[in-house]
C-alpha positions as CSV (number, residue, x, y, z in Angstrom):
1,M,71.9,120.5,74.6
2,L,74.0,121.6,77.6
3,L,76.8,123.9,76.7
4,R,79.1,126.5,78.2
5,G,81.3,128.6,76.1
6,F,83.0,131.9,75.0
7,S,83.9,133.5,71.8
8,K,85.6,136.8,70.9
9,A,87.2,136.9,67.5
10,L,91.0,137.3,67.6
11,F,91.1,136.7,71.4
12,S,89.5,133.4,72.5
13,T,87.1,130.7,71.5
14,W,86.1,127.5,73.3
15,F,83.0,125.5,74.0
16,Y,82.4,122.8,76.7
17,L,79.7,120.1,76.3
18,P,79.3,118.2,79.5
19,E,77.2,115.4,78.0
20,I,80.1,114.2,76.0
21,R,82.8,115.5,78.4
22,A,84.5,117.4,75.6
23,V,85.8,120.8,74.7
24,F,85.9,122.2,71.2
25,D,88.9,124.6,70.7
26,A,90.7,125.9,73.8
27,G,91.3,129.7,73.7
28,E,92.7,131.8,76.5
29,G,90.8,131.9,79.8
30,I,89.1,128.6,79.5
31,N,90.8,127.3,82.7
32,Y,89.5,129.9,85.1
33,R,86.1,130.1,83.4
34,M,85.7,126.4,83.7
35,A,87.3,126.0,87.1
36,G,86.3,122.7,88.7
37,R,84.5,121.5,85.6
38,L,87.9,120.8,84.0
39,A,88.1,117.6,85.9
40,K,85.1,116.4,83.9
41,V,86.7,117.0,80.5
42,D,88.0,113.8,78.7
43,A,88.7,115.2,75.2
44,V,89.7,118.4,73.5
45,F,89.2,119.0,69.7
46,L,91.3,121.7,68.1
47,T,90.3,122.9,64.6
48,H,93.2,124.9,63.4
49,G,96.4,126.7,64.4
50,H,95.3,130.3,65.2
51,S,96.3,131.2,68.7
52,D,92.9,132.3,69.9
53,H,91.8,128.7,69.5
54,F,94.6,126.8,71.3
55,T,96.7,128.9,73.7
56,G,94.5,128.0,76.7
57,L,95.2,124.3,76.3
58,L,98.3,124.0,78.5
59,N,96.6,125.7,81.4
60,L,93.5,123.6,80.9
61,L,95.6,120.4,81.1
62,I,97.6,121.5,84.2
63,A,94.6,122.7,86.1
64,R,92.7,119.5,85.2
65,T,95.6,117.4,86.5
66,R,95.7,119.4,89.8
67,L,91.9,119.1,90.2
68,A,92.0,115.3,89.9
69,P,90.6,113.2,92.7
70,P,92.9,111.1,94.9
71,E,92.3,108.0,92.7
72,G,93.6,109.9,89.7
73,I,92.1,110.9,86.3
74,P,92.4,109.4,82.8
75,P,94.7,111.1,80.4
76,L,93.3,114.0,78.4
77,D,92.8,113.1,74.7
78,I,93.8,116.0,72.5
79,Y,92.9,115.9,68.8
80,F,94.4,118.3,66.4
81,P,95.1,118.5,62.6
82,G,98.4,116.9,62.1
83,A,99.2,118.9,59.0
84,D,99.0,122.2,60.9
85,T,102.6,123.4,61.5
86,N,101.6,126.0,64.0
87,L,99.8,123.5,66.2
88,K,102.5,120.9,65.9
89,L,105.0,123.5,67.2
90,Y,102.8,124.3,70.1
91,I,102.1,120.6,70.9
92,D,105.9,119.9,70.8
93,Y,106.4,122.7,73.3
94,M,103.6,121.3,75.5
95,Q,105.1,117.8,75.4
96,R,108.5,119.1,76.5
97,H,107.0,121.2,79.3
98,L,104.9,118.3,80.5
99,K,107.9,115.9,80.5
100,A,110.0,118.4,82.5
101,N,107.2,118.7,85.1
102,H,106.4,114.9,85.2
103,F,103.0,115.4,83.6
104,S,103.6,113.4,80.4
105,K,101.2,110.7,81.4
106,N,98.3,113.2,81.7
107,A,97.7,113.7,78.0
108,R,97.5,111.8,74.8
109,F,98.0,113.6,71.5
110,H,96.2,112.5,68.4
111,Q,97.1,113.9,65.0
112,V,94.0,113.8,62.8
113,A,93.2,114.4,59.1
114,P,89.8,114.8,57.4
115,D,87.6,111.7,56.9
116,E,88.7,109.7,59.9
117,E,86.9,108.1,62.8
118,H,88.2,107.9,66.4
119,P,86.7,106.3,69.5
120,L,86.1,108.4,72.5
121,Q,86.9,107.4,76.1
122,I,83.5,108.6,77.5
123,S,82.1,105.2,76.4
124,R,82.4,102.5,73.7
125,K,79.3,104.0,72.1
126,H,80.8,107.4,71.3
127,F,83.1,108.3,68.4
128,V,84.1,111.4,66.4
129,R,84.3,111.9,62.6
130,T,86.6,114.5,61.2
131,F,85.9,116.5,58.1
132,Q,87.5,119.1,55.9
133,V,86.9,122.8,56.5
134,K,88.3,125.8,54.7
135,H,90.1,128.4,56.8
136,G,92.3,130.3,54.4
137,D,95.5,128.4,53.8
138,L,95.5,126.5,57.1
139,P,94.9,122.7,57.2
140,A,91.8,123.0,59.4
141,V,89.3,120.2,60.4
142,G,85.8,120.0,61.8
143,Y,84.4,117.4,64.1
144,C,81.1,115.5,64.4
145,V,80.5,113.4,67.5
146,F,78.2,110.4,67.3
147,E,76.6,108.0,69.7
148,K,75.8,104.4,68.7
149,Q,72.3,103.8,69.9
150,D,70.4,100.5,69.8
151,K,67.0,100.7,68.0
152,V,64.2,98.2,67.8
153,K,63.7,96.7,64.4
154,E,60.7,97.8,62.5
155,Q,58.8,94.5,62.9
156,F,59.0,94.8,66.7
157,E,58.3,98.5,67.1
158,D,54.8,98.0,68.4
159,R,56.0,95.8,71.2
160,S,56.2,97.0,74.8
161,P,59.7,97.4,76.4
162,R,59.0,94.3,78.5
163,A,58.0,92.3,75.4
164,V,61.2,93.5,73.6
165,G,63.3,92.4,76.5
166,Q,61.8,88.9,76.3
167,L,62.4,88.8,72.5
168,I,66.0,89.7,73.1
169,R,66.3,86.8,75.6
170,D,64.6,84.4,73.2
171,L,66.0,85.4,69.8
172,G,69.2,87.3,70.7
173,R,70.0,91.0,70.4
174,E,71.0,91.0,66.8
175,S,67.7,89.5,65.8
176,V,65.7,92.2,67.6
177,L,67.9,95.4,67.6
178,Y,70.0,97.3,65.1
179,T,72.6,100.0,65.8
180,E,72.2,103.6,64.5
181,N,74.9,106.2,64.6
182,V,73.1,109.2,66.0
183,P,74.9,112.6,65.5
184,L,75.1,114.6,68.7
185,V,77.1,117.7,67.8
186,C,78.8,119.2,64.7
187,Y,81.6,121.8,65.1
188,A,83.4,123.4,62.2
189,G,85.4,126.1,64.1
190,D,85.5,129.7,62.8
191,S,85.9,128.5,59.2
192,E,83.9,129.1,56.0
193,H,80.6,127.6,55.2
194,A,80.5,124.0,56.7
195,V,79.5,122.3,53.5
196,E,81.4,119.1,54.1
197,A,80.0,118.1,57.5
198,P,79.4,114.4,57.4
199,C,76.2,114.4,59.5
200,E,72.5,115.1,59.2
201,R,70.1,116.1,61.9
202,P,72.5,116.5,64.8
203,R,71.2,117.7,68.1
204,L,73.5,120.7,67.9
205,L,75.3,122.5,65.1
206,I,77.9,125.1,66.2
207,H,78.6,127.4,63.2
208,E,80.5,130.6,63.0
209,S,78.9,133.8,61.7
210,T,81.6,136.5,61.6
211,F,79.8,138.8,59.1
212,L,76.2,139.8,59.3
213,T,76.0,140.7,55.6
214,E,78.0,139.9,52.5
215,E,78.9,143.6,52.1
216,D,80.7,143.4,55.5
217,R,82.9,140.5,54.5
218,A,86.5,141.5,54.8
219,T,88.1,138.1,54.0
220,A,87.1,134.8,52.6
221,D,88.2,132.9,55.7
222,H,84.9,133.3,57.6
223,A,81.1,132.8,57.0
224,T,78.2,135.2,56.8
225,L,75.0,134.9,58.8
226,A,73.2,133.8,55.6
227,E,75.8,131.1,55.0
228,A,75.4,129.8,58.5
229,F,71.7,129.6,58.0
230,D,72.2,127.8,54.7
231,A,74.4,125.2,56.5
232,A,71.8,124.7,59.2
233,R,69.1,124.3,56.5
234,R,71.1,121.5,54.9
235,I,72.3,119.8,58.0
236,Q,69.0,120.2,59.9
237,P,70.1,120.4,63.5
238,K,67.7,120.5,66.4
239,E,69.6,123.5,67.7
240,L,72.0,126.0,66.1
241,L,74.6,128.0,68.0
242,L,76.1,131.0,66.1
243,F,79.4,132.5,67.3
244,H,82.5,134.4,66.3
245,F,80.6,137.6,65.4
246,S,82.9,140.5,64.4
247,A,83.5,143.0,67.2
248,R,82.4,145.7,64.9
249,Y,78.8,144.8,65.7
250,F,76.8,145.9,68.7
251,P,74.7,143.2,70.5
252,D,71.5,144.8,69.3
253,E,72.7,144.7,65.7
254,I,73.4,141.0,66.1
255,R,70.0,140.2,67.6
256,T,68.2,142.2,65.0
257,A,70.1,140.6,62.1
258,I,69.3,137.1,63.4
259,A,65.7,138.0,63.9
260,N,65.4,139.3,60.4
261,Q,67.1,136.3,58.9
262,Q,64.7,134.0,60.8
263,Q,61.8,136.0,59.4
264,T,62.9,136.0,55.8
265,H,64.6,132.5,55.8
266,P,63.2,130.7,58.8
267,L,64.9,127.6,60.2
268,D,63.0,124.7,61.8
269,C,65.3,124.7,64.8
270,E,66.1,126.7,67.9
271,V,68.7,129.4,67.3
272,H,71.2,130.5,69.9
273,Y,74.0,133.0,69.7
274,A,77.2,133.8,71.6
275,L,77.7,137.5,71.8
276,P,81.3,138.7,71.4
277,G,83.2,138.6,74.7
278,K,80.2,137.2,76.7
279,M,79.9,133.7,78.2
280,I,77.0,131.6,76.8
281,V,75.3,129.0,78.9
282,M,72.8,126.7,77.1
283,S,70.5,124.3,79.0
284,N,68.1,121.4,78.0
285,E,65.1,123.6,78.9
């Protein structure tokens, strides 16, 4: 799945997925790293109120507004956990700043809680589900984005596309097709083991892996590499992206630990990783 992103624990984390025109978290530096791509962002999903996950949001919004074509651009939809006091204070500051600079119409703010569904403006077929994640005492949320896809009913699966089209004309869509909610991406932020994610077999799972071993774990707020693999084994994504590695590790240590984990506890998916302080670019190849 196409993705651009960056993660360095304590400093900045963000990921951009062009297929769904969305950004997950919005740490410092996202505006200049994304540059002209900001005009193609419709939604931002914030997981929790630690500053390395949201302080790039205002610059993102202002740069996106100034990059808009002459005909204008839809408001940016910003989703955040409404129970998070830190984020609410920052959002309040943003709203006052935008109003003072006549940018108020350029953003829509959505307070969310776990176990909700929200439609996305990319199309009527896309929506997001929120779920509970544990990040210390903060009221954090994760996000799963789905696409509603039309599928041919079992009794017509052996028909050609042309024949299916004729059946739809003769019998009606509801008699020939059914709708399936297909998970595209699941993101839990840099929180603990994503055990509550409400999706199976997404195209991409983005899961943190702060500690390479249990012995290195300094706090209970973050996951280990083994826990990230356990989450992927349960959720069964087509691709797994690991991020938020502690800066104590050298790149070769991270690569070796992932290779060893794959050898001893293999996953049936492609595994990617974002090295600390390095941009990551994933393609469909």
